[in-house]
C-alpha positions as CSV (number, residue, x, y, z in Angstrom):
1,X,0.0,0.0,0.0
2,X,1.4,3.5,-0.9
3,X,0.5,6.6,1.0
4,X,1.4,10.1,-0.1
5,X,2.5,12.0,3.1
6,X,2.7,15.9,3.5
7,X,3.1,18.2,6.5
8,X,0.8,21.1,7.2
9,X,1.6,24.1,9.5
10,X,-0.3,24.6,12.7
11,X,1.1,26.4,15.7
12,X,4.4,25.0,14.6
13,X,5.5,26.3,11.2
14,X,8.1,25.7,8.6
15,X,10.9,26.8,8.6
16,X,11.0,28.1,12.2
17,X,10.0,24.8,13.9
18,X,10.4,22.0,11.4
19,X,11.1,21.4,7.7
20,X,8.1,20.8,5.4
21,X,8.2,17.3,4.2
22,X,6.4,15.6,1.3
23,X,7.2,11.9,1.0
24,X,5.7,8.6,-0.1
25,X,5.3,5.9,2.5
26,X,5.0,2.4,1.1
27,X,3.8,-0.4,3.4
28,X,4.9,-3.7,1.8
29,X,2.4,-6.4,1.2
30,X,2.1,-8.6,4.3
31,X,3.4,-5.8,6.6
32,X,1.5,-3.3,8.7
33,X,3.7,-0.2,9.2
34,X,6.6,2.0,8.0
35,X,8.0,5.2,9.5
36,X,8.5,8.6,7.9
37,X,11.0,11.2,9.3
38,X,10.4,15.0,9.5
39,X,13.3,17.3,10.5
40,X,12.7,19.4,13.7
41,X,14.4,22.8,14.0
42,X,16.3,23.6,17.2
43,X,16.3,27.4,17.8
44,X,17.0,29.6,20.8
45,X,13.7,31.2,21.1
46,X,11.4,30.4,23.9
47,X,8.1,29.1,22.6
48,X,5.0,27.4,24.0
49,X,4.3,23.8,23.1
50,X,3.5,23.8,19.3
51,X,2.3,21.3,16.7
52,X,1.9,20.7,13.0
53,X,-0.2,18.2,11.0
54,X,0.9,15.2,9.0
55,X,-1.6,14.4,6.3
56,X,-1.8,11.3,4.0
57,X,-3.6,10.1,0.9
58,X,-3.6,6.5,-0.3
59,X,-2.4,6.5,-3.9
60,X,-2.1,2.7,-4.4
61,X,-3.5,-0.4,-2.7
62,X,-6.8,-1.3,-1.2
63,X,-7.0,1.1,1.8
64,X,-8.9,4.1,3.0
65,X,-7.2,7.6,3.4
66,X,-6.0,8.1,7.0
67,X,-7.0,10.9,9.4
68,X,-4.2,13.5,9.9
69,X,-1.6,12.9,12.5
70,X,-0.1,15.5,14.8
71,X,3.5,16.2,15.7
72,X,3.8,18.1,19.1
73,X,7.0,20.0,19.7
74,X,8.0,20.6,23.4
75,X,10.3,23.6,23.7
76,X,13.7,23.5,25.3
77,X,14.2,27.3,25.5
78,X,11.7,28.3,28.1
79,X,12.9,31.9,29.1
80,X,13.9,32.5,32.7
81,X,12.8,35.9,33.9
82,X,15.3,38.0,36.0
83,X,14.5,41.2,37.9
84,X,17.9,43.0,38.2
85,X,19.5,44.2,41.4
86,X,20.0,48.0,41.3
87,X,21.9,50.4,43.6
88,X,20.9,54.1,43.6
89,X,22.0,57.1,45.6
90,X,19.4,59.1,47.4
91,X,19.4,62.7,46.2
92,X,21.3,61.8,43.0
93,X,18.9,59.3,41.5
94,X,15.2,60.4,41.5
95,X,14.2,56.9,40.3
96,X,15.5,53.4,40.4
97,X,15.6,52.0,36.9
98,X,15.2,48.2,37.2
99,X,15.7,45.9,34.3
100,X,13.2,43.0,33.9
101,X,14.8,40.5,31.4
102,X,14.7,37.0,30.0
103,X,17.7,35.0,29.2
104,X,16.6,34.3,25.6
105,X,13.9,35.8,23.5
106,X,10.4,34.5,23.4
107,X,8.1,33.9,20.5
108,X,5.4,35.7,22.4
109,X,5.2,38.7,24.7
110,X,6.3,37.9,28.2
111,X,4.1,39.8,30.7
112,X,5.4,40.1,34.3
113,X,3.3,41.6,37.1
114,X,5.8,43.7,39.3
115,X,5.3,44.9,42.9
116,X,7.6,46.4,45.5
117,X,8.0,45.0,49.0
118,X,9.4,46.9,52.0
119,X,12.6,45.6,53.6
120,X,14.9,48.0,55.5
121,X,13.8,50.7,53.1
122,X,10.1,51.4,53.3
123,X,7.3,53.3,51.6
124,X,6.7,56.3,51.9
125,X,9.9,57.3,53.7
126,X,12.4,55.9,51.3
127,X,10.6,55.0,48.0
128,X,7.1,55.0,46.5
129,X,5.4,51.6,46.4
130,X,5.1,50.6,42.7
131,X,2.8,48.0,41.1
132,X,3.3,47.8,37.4
133,X,3.1,45.4,34.5
134,X,6.4,44.8,32.6
135,X,5.9,43.5,29.1
136,X,8.9,42.1,27.2
137,X,7.8,42.1,23.5
138,X,8.2,38.9,21.5
139,X,11.8,38.7,20.2
140,X,13.2,41.1,22.8
141,X,14.9,40.3,26.1
142,X,14.4,43.2,28.4
143,X,12.4,46.2,29.5
144,X,12.9,48.7,32.4
145,X,10.6,49.8,35.1
146,X,11.1,52.9,37.2
147,X,10.4,53.2,40.9
148,X,10.5,56.7,42.6
149,X,13.2,57.2,45.2
150,X,12.5,59.7,48.1
151,X,15.2,62.3,48.9
152,X,15.0,63.2,52.6
153,X,17.4,65.0,55.0
154,X,17.7,62.2,57.5
155,X,20.9,60.3,57.9
156,X,20.2,56.6,57.3
157,X,22.3,53.4,56.8
158,X,22.3,51.7,53.4
159,X,18.7,50.3,52.9
160,X,17.0,48.2,50.4
161,X,13.6,46.9,49.3
162,X,12.5,43.9,47.2
163,X,10.9,43.8,43.7
164,X,8.8,40.7,43.2
165,X,7.4,39.5,39.9
166,X,4.9,37.0,38.6
167,X,4.7,35.9,34.9
168,X,1.1,36.4,33.9
169,X,1.4,35.7,30.2
170,X,4.0,34.2,27.9
171,X,6.2,31.1,28.0
172,X,8.6,32.0,30.9
173,X,9.3,31.1,34.5
174,X,8.6,33.4,37.5
175,X,11.6,35.4,38.6
176,X,13.4,35.5,41.9
177,X,12.9,38.9,43.7
178,X,15.3,41.7,42.7
179,X,16.7,44.1,45.2
180,X,17.0,47.9,45.0
181,X,19.8,49.2,47.4
182,X,19.6,52.9,48.4
183,X,22.8,54.6,49.4
184,X,22.2,57.6,51.6
185,X,23.4,61.1,50.8
186,X,22.7,62.5,54.3
187,X,25.3,60.7,56.3
188,X,25.5,62.8,59.5
189,X,28.9,64.4,60.3
190,X,29.5,64.3,64.1
191,X,31.0,67.5,65.6
192,X,32.5,67.9,69.1
193,X,32.0,71.5,70.1
194,X,34.9,73.8,71.2
195,X,34.1,75.2,74.7
196,X,35.8,77.9,76.9
197,X,35.4,77.7,80.7
198,X,36.7,79.8,83.6
199,X,38.4,77.9,86.4
200,X,36.7,78.7,89.7
201,X,33.5,79.8,87.9
202,X,32.7,76.7,85.9
203,X,32.8,73.5,87.8
204,X,32.4,71.5,84.6
205,X,32.8,71.9,80.9
206,X,29.6,71.2,79.1
207,X,30.6,70.0,75.6
208,X,28.0,69.5,72.8
209,X,28.3,66.4,70.7
210,X,26.1,67.0,67.6
211,X,25.3,65.9,64.1
212,X,24.5,68.2,61.2
213,X,21.3,66.4,60.3
214,X,19.1,63.9,62.2
215,X,19.7,60.2,61.8
216,X,17.1,57.4,61.4
217,X,19.0,55.4,64.1
218,X,20.8,56.3,67.3
219,X,24.3,57.7,66.8
220,X,26.6,56.4,69.5
221,X,29.9,58.2,70.0
222,X,32.7,57.0,72.4
223,X,34.2,60.1,74.0
224,X,37.6,60.4,75.7
225,X,39.7,63.4,76.9
226,X,43.3,63.8,75.9
227,X,45.8,66.1,77.8
228,X,47.3,69.0,76.0
229,X,48.6,72.1,77.9
230,X,45.9,71.3,80.4
231,X,46.4,67.9,82.1
232,X,44.6,65.5,84.5
233,X,44.5,65.7,87.5
234,X,45.8,69.2,87.9
235,X,43.4,71.0,85.6
236,X,40.5,68.6,84.8
237,X,39.4,65.1,85.4
238,X,40.0,62.6,82.6
239,X,36.6,61.5,81.3
240,X,35.6,58.5,79.1
241,X,31.9,58.4,78.3
242,X,29.4,57.3,75.7
243,X,27.4,60.1,74.0
244,X,24.2,58.7,72.4
245,X,22.3,61.1,70.1
246,X,18.8,59.6,69.8
247,X,17.3,58.9,66.4
248,X,15.7,62.1,65.1
249,X,17.7,64.4,67.4
250,X,20.9,66.3,66.6
251,X,22.8,66.9,69.8
252,X,23.6,65.8,73.4
253,X,25.9,67.3,76.0
254,X,28.6,65.7,78.0
255,X,30.2,67.1,81.1
256,X,33.9,67.1,82.1
257,X,34.9,68.2,85.7
258,X,37.2,71.3,85.8
259,X,39.7,71.6,88.7
260,X,39.9,74.9,90.7
261,X,43.4,75.3,92.1
262,X,45.2,78.4,93.5
263,X,48.1,78.3,91.1
264,X,48.5,81.0,88.5
265,X,48.5,79.4,85.0
266,X,48.4,80.5,81.4
267,X,45.3,79.8,79.4
268,X,45.4,76.0,78.9
269,X,43.4,73.4,76.9
270,X,42.8,69.7,76.4
271,X,41.2,67.7,73.5
272,X,37.9,65.8,73.4
273,X,38.1,63.0,71.0
274,X,35.3,60.8,69.6
275,X,34.8,57.6,67.7
276,X,31.4,56.6,66.2
277,X,30.7,53.1,67.5
278,X,27.1,52.8,66.2
279,X,24.9,54.6,63.8
280,X,25.3,56.0,60.3
281,X,27.7,58.9,60.9
282,X,31.3,59.9,60.3
283,X,33.9,60.2,63.1
284,X,34.3,63.8,64.4
285,X,37.4,66.0,64.5
286,X,38.7,66.7,68.0
287,X,36.9,69.3,70.1
288,X,38.9,71.6,72.4
289,X,38.1,72.7,75.9
290,X,40.0,76.0,76.8
291,X,40.4,76.8,80.5
292,X,40.8,80.5,81.5
293,X,42.6,80.9,84.8
294,X,41.2,82.7,87.8
295,X,44.4,82.8,89.7
296,X,46.5,85.1,87.5
297,X,49.2,86.3,89.8
298,X,49.5,90.0,90.5
299,X,53.1,91.2,90.6
300,X,54.0,93.6,93.4
301,X,57.2,95.6,93.7
302,X,57.7,96.3,97.4
303,X,58.1,99.8,98.9
304,X,61.4,100.0,100.8
305,X,63.0,102.7,103.1
306,X,66.7,102.9,103.5
307,X,69.1,105.1,105.4
308,X,71.9,106.7,103.5
309,X,75.3,105.7,105.1
310,X,73.7,102.8,106.9
311,X,72.3,100.8,103.9
312,X,74.7,100.3,101.0
313,X,71.8,98.8,99.0
314,X,68.1,98.9,98.8
315,X,66.8,95.3,98.8
316,X,63.5,95.4,97.0
317,X,61.1,92.4,97.0
318,X,59.4,91.5,93.7
319,X,56.6,89.1,94.5
320,X,53.3,87.5,93.3
321,X,50.2,87.0,95.4
322,X,50.0,83.3,94.5
323,X,52.4,80.8,92.9
324,X,52.5,80.4,89.2
325,X,52.9,77.1,87.2
326,X,55.6,78.8,85.1
327,X,58.4,81.2,85.8
328,X,57.3,84.8,86.1
329,X,59.9,87.0,84.6
330,X,59.8,90.8,85.3
331,X,62.0,93.4,83.7
332,X,62.9,95.9,86.4
333,X,64.2,99.5,85.9
334,X,64.6,102.4,88.2
335,X,63.2,105.9,87.5
336,X,64.4,109.2,89.1
337,X,62.0,111.1,91.3
338,X,63.3,113.4,94.1
339,X,66.2,111.0,94.4
340,X,68.3,110.8,91.2
341,X,71.1,108.9,89.7
342,X,74.0,109.2,90.2
343,X,73.8,111.5,93.2
344,X,71.5,109.3,95.4
345,X,71.5,105.8,93.9
346,X,72.8,103.9,90.9
347,X,70.3,103.4,88.0
348,X,69.6,99.6,87.9
349,X,68.0,97.6,85.0
350,X,67.7,93.9,85.9
351,X,65.5,90.9,85.3
352,X,63.7,89.4,88.3
353,X,62.7,85.8,87.8
354,X,60.3,84.3,90.2
355,X,60.6,80.5,89.7
356,X,57.5,78.4,89.2
357,X,55.9,77.5,92.5
358,X,57.6,80.3,94.4
359,X,56.2,83.8,95.2
360,X,59.1,86.2,95.6
361,X,62.7,87.2,94.7
362,X,64.8,90.2,95.8
363,X,66.7,92.7,93.7
364,X,69.4,95.1,95.0
365,X,69.9,98.7,94.0
366,X,73.1,100.6,95.2
367,X,72.5,103.6,97.4
368,X,75.0,106.5,97.3
369,X,76.4,107.9,100.6
370,X,77.3,111.5,100.2
371,X,78.0,114.3,102.7
372,X,75.3,116.7,101.6
373,X,72.3,117.4,103.7
374,X,69.2,116.4,101.9
375,X,65.5,116.0,102.6
376,X,64.0,112.5,102.5
377,X,64.0,111.5,98.8
378,X,62.7,108.7,96.8
379,X,62.9,107.0,93.4
380,X,60.6,104.6,91.6
381,X,61.1,100.9,90.7
382,X,59.1,100.0,87.7
383,X,58.4,96.5,86.3
384,X,57.0,94.8,83.2
385,X,56.2,91.1,83.0
386,X,58.0,89.7,80.0
387,X,57.2,86.0,80.5
388,X,54.8,84.0,82.6
389,X,51.1,84.3,83.5
390,X,51.0,87.5,85.6
391,X,49.9,91.1,85.5
392,X,52.3,94.0,85.3
393,X,53.0,95.6,88.7
394,X,52.5,99.1,89.9
395,X,55.7,100.9,90.6
396,X,57.4,100.4,93.9
397,X,59.1,103.3,95.8
398,X,62.5,103.3,97.5
399,X,62.6,106.1,100.1
400,X,66.1,107.3,101.2
401,X,66.5,108.8,104.7
402,X,69.4,111.2,104.9
403,X,72.3,110.9,107.4
404,X,73.8,114.3,106.7
405,X,71.1,116.6,108.1
406,X,73.0,120.0,108.6
407,X,73.2,121.5,112.0
408,X,72.6,125.3,112.0
409,X,74.8,127.4,114.2
410,X,74.3,131.1,115.0
411,X,77.7,132.5,115.8
412,X,78.6,134.4,119.0
413,X,79.9,137.9,118.3
414,X,81.5,140.6,120.5
415,X,81.2,144.2,119.4
416,X,82.4,147.5,120.9
417,X,79.8,150.2,121.3
418,X,80.9,153.3,119.4
419,X,83.3,151.4,117.3
420,X,81.0,148.8,115.7
421,X,77.8,150.3,114.2
422,X,76.5,146.7,113.6
423,X,77.0,143.3,114.9
424,X,77.8,140.9,112.0
425,X,76.5,137.5,113.0
426,X,77.3,134.4,111.0
427,X,74.5,131.8,110.5
428,X,76.1,128.6,109.3
429,X,75.6,124.8,108.8
430,X,78.2,122.1,109.4
431,X,77.8,120.6,105.9
432,X,76.3,121.8,102.7
433,X,72.7,121.1,101.9
434,X,71.1,120.1,98.6
435,X,68.5,122.7,99.1
436,X,68.5,126.3,100.5
437,X,68.5,126.4,104.3
438,X,66.3,129.2,105.4
439,X,66.5,130.4,109.0
440,X,64.1,132.9,110.6
441,X,66.3,135.1,112.9
442,X,65.1,137.3,115.7
443,X,66.8,139.1,118.6
444,X,65.8,138.7,122.2
445,X,66.8,141.2,125.0
446,X,69.1,140.0,127.8
447,X,71.2,142.5,129.8
448,X,71.3,144.5,126.6
449,X,68.0,145.8,125.5
450,X,66.2,147.4,122.6
451,X,66.2,150.3,122.0
452,X,68.9,151.5,124.4
453,X,71.6,149.1,123.3
454,X,70.7,147.6,119.9
455,X,67.8,147.6,117.5
456,X,65.5,144.6,117.6
457,X,66.0,142.7,114.3
458,X,63.8,140.1,112.7
459,X,65.3,138.8,109.4
460,X,65.4,135.7,107.2
461,X,68.8,134.2,106.7
462,X,69.1,132.0,103.6
463,X,72.1,129.7,103.1
464,X,72.0,128.8,99.5
465,X,72.2,125.1,98.5
466,X,75.8,124.0,98.4
467,X,77.0,126.8,100.7
468,X,77.5,126.7,104.5
469,X,77.2,130.3,105.8
470,X,75.6,133.7,105.5
471,X,75.9,136.8,107.7
472,X,73.1,138.9,109.2
473,X,73.6,142.4,110.7
474,X,72.1,143.9,113.8
475,X,72.4,147.6,114.5
476,X,74.3,148.5,117.8
477,X,73.3,151.8,119.6
478,X,76.1,154.2,120.7
479,X,75.0,156.1,123.8
480,X,76.9,158.3,126.3
481,X,76.0,156.3,129.4
482,X,78.5,154.1,131.1
483,X,77.4,150.5,131.2
484,X,78.8,147.2,132.2
485,X,79.4,144.6,129.4
486,X,76.0,143.6,128.2
487,X,74.5,141.0,125.7
488,X,71.4,140.0,123.9
489,X,70.5,136.7,122.2
490,X,70.1,135.9,118.5
491,X,67.6,133.1,118.0
492,X,66.9,131.2,114.9
493,X,64.1,128.9,113.6
494,X,64.4,126.8,110.5
495,X,61.6,127.0,107.9
């Protein structure tokens, strides 16, 4: 029996799926069956199960025409759908563009129902929930979907959400979930504040630990103090503490005890260091606590009194009212007043150094011993602090008591009435004076009396500075009466 065989396209078609075949099938007499072969095409396109028809017509032999046969082709290229993992940066990327793809093209549209699912990132704070249909057209392998990303001002760790998909049409397998990772653009920067305190006024330094924008999680900072010019335990108490800035807040304070001593010190400081141990934030730069001193020493130059001839030097104390942590160096110089160099003292310029921890040193200034009568005189001792934590002093005074005070003498004089019209009386001092010596002179009756024997005289006798004597004259009366030897007194009072 001879059967004419031909193929007819159905969902499978030539040449994509098989090769059209026209052939004669001869079943020999006495047998019941023969096979025909039809080539099947192996492509890389995902397809559903397809089929074509095999039809036959008996052209010889005593047999009826057959019903058509069917060849069903099972596909070996079923596409696998993949939802891509994407990383975006908040503030830079307004949307996450997520690829939905298949590993080989399909002969039909592949339709995937997409939905987002919260993970550490959540709607509406971090992104906008999106439900969308992604259709990959037949013959293509990928389409993109977009998901809005929210830009806030809160510091957050890296967060993510899932993208799930279900194939609703097309010859493809459901995908595993994709992940969108959001990198934050608001990572808080931790700052440790700089603080200035005054010793004695502020028992503690209150130091702010802050972030420049709030965080979605607690920011935990390990704080420790580090000595600089200020040191523990003399100036402050070493402090190690944890500062926790709660989520949504921006600052907390820590306190560090400040030591109040009685030692003069310069302005000092210590560092406050921090390390972020938890939370999405960057480590801070060091903060500084500056301590202003309340014990700044006041320098005093002592007032001193010396006696010329007895004291060869004036020993002048230069002191501070409380000890200093550093040497206090004072530049000392003398300045003339009523006492002057070189007549009364020797000008002295010297450096007085009060060692750290001490309160006083002495300087010496040579005093000149002359033979000139002088009033009490003085000169100034001035100082300027050139190093150390101390204030400039007021000038000190060295007072010089004189040991050459002149003694005034009114001379005794003998005159002869009738021969001497006047008595010339010397008023003198035993050594010269640096200033005029003025003596108020007056006569006083004794056995001789005014107006019979002399004329009462009141006069001022001035012995110029540097000289030792002047004369005064007193008129003597020449009468005709015999008298014994008589006298009167000449008294003087210094002005």
